[in-house]
N, C-alpha and C positions, 0 to 999 in steps of 0.2 A: 165128431161128436161134440156137441156144445155143452158149456157149463150151465147146468140147470139144477133145480132142486133134486136132491137124492142121488146126485152123481158124486163119485169120489174124484177129487181134483188134486193134481200135483202141481205146485207152483215153485218157481225159483223167485226169491224176492230180495230186495235191498231196501231197508227202511231208514229214512233220515228225518231229522227234525228241521225246523225252519232255517237254522243256521248251517244246514248241510252236514251236521254231525251224524255219523252212522250209529243208529241205535240197535240194529239187528240186521242180520243178513244170512241167507242160506248159501251164498256163494262159497264154493269150496266144500260144501257139505251136501247131504242128501236134500232134495226138495222137501217142502212142507206138503203133507197130504192131509186133506180134510174132507168132511162130508158137507157138501154144499147145501145150504138151507137149514142146517141144524144149529146155527149159532156158534160154530166152532172157531170162527174168526170174527174180527170186528165188522159191524154192519156195513160200514162204508166201503170196505174192501170187498166184502161178499157181493154187494150191489154192483160195484164196478166190474167184477168178474163175470156176472151173469150174462150169458149169451156169447161169451168168448169161446175160442176153440184152441186146440193144440197149436203151439208156436206163436199165438198172439202175444204181443208185448204191449204193455201200457204203463204210463206213469200217471199216478192218481194222487191228488192232494185231498186228504180227508180231514175235515173239520172235527174238533173235539166231540161235538154232540153225536157224531157217527163213528167215533173211535172209543176213547175211554172216558168220555164225558167232560164236562166243565169241572174246574176245581170247586169244591164245596167247602166254604169257610167253616161250616159246622163240624167238619171232619178233622179240624186242627184243634187239639185239646192238650191241656196240661194234666199230667198224671203224676202221682206221688213217685218220687225216685225209688222208693221201696219196691215198686212194681218191677224194677229191673234188678232185683236181688241176684247177686252172682255175676253180674256183667260189670266189668270194670276195666278200663275206663269206658264211659259212655260219652260219645262225641257227636256233634252235629254231623249229619250226613249218613250215619250208620243206619242200616236197614235190618229189620227183623221180620219174621213171618209170624202171624198170629191167626187165630181162628175168629172169623167174623160171626155175626149174630145168627146166620143161617148155616153155620158149619163150614163155610167156604174159607179158603186160605187167602189172607190179605197181607199186603206188604205195608209195614209201618216204618216211616222215615222219621228219624230224630231231627228236630229243627233247632232246639235250644236245650241247654242243661244248666241248672243251678243246684244249689245245695239241697233244696227241698223238692223240686219238680223237674220233670222232663217233658218238654213240649214236643208232641208227636203229630204227624200228618198221616191220616189213614186213607187219603185220596190215592188212587192208583198213581204210580210215579209218572205216567204219561197223561194224566188228566190235565185238560186245558191246553194240550199241545196239538197243533196241526201237524199231521204226519204225511210224509211223502213216500209212497211205495213205487219202486220200479219193479214190475212183475212180469214174468214170462210164464205162460201156461205150458207145462211140460207134458201132462197127460190128463185124460178124462176117461173114466170108466163107470160102468154101472156099479152101484153099491150092492153088496150081498144082503140077503134077508137079515142076517145077524147084525151087520153094520147098521142097517136101518133101524132094527129093534133097539140096538144099544146107543145109537145116535153119534157114532164116531167110527173112524177107520180102524180096521184090524190088520194085522200082519205087518210086513216090512213098511217102515215109515209111519206106522200107526200104533194103536193101542194093542197091548198083549194082555190077555187074561191068564 
C-alpha cells in the first residue's frame, strides 16, 4: 500500500539541523503515526513521503518555506517586564508557551532582558532552519471514517478522545 491522501502512515524518523545536531528522533520510541494529507506534519516531509511504501527509506532536506517558515523579524518584540510577573529570574533562551491570536499554542523564546523590557521571539523555534529527515515508512493503512472526520490518527500512537 502506498502513502497517499487519507492513509494512516507510521514513520520512524531522525531529524537534524544543518550542523548535524539531532533535533528530534523516534528511534528507540514508537513510530510517529499521522493522517497523510491532513496537514499533521510539515508540508515538505508530507510531500516527500507521498507515493512511498512500507520499508522505503529516504533522506530529505526540507527548506524553511516547506517546514516552519522563514524567520519573520516582526515576530521579535519588546514587551514590558511586568508581563512576566511571577517569573524570576528571566534569562535569554528561556521558552514559554502562550496562546496565539487564533487560540493556537505558540512557543515564545526570550532573547534579551533588561530592567524594563523583555525581548521575545514568537517565531517557531525551527523557523529559518533547513531540516534533514532520515525517514523509514513502517506501516500504511486505511484511515477509519472517524479518523477522516476528525483529521488525525486515533488509538495506539495517535489521538485519544
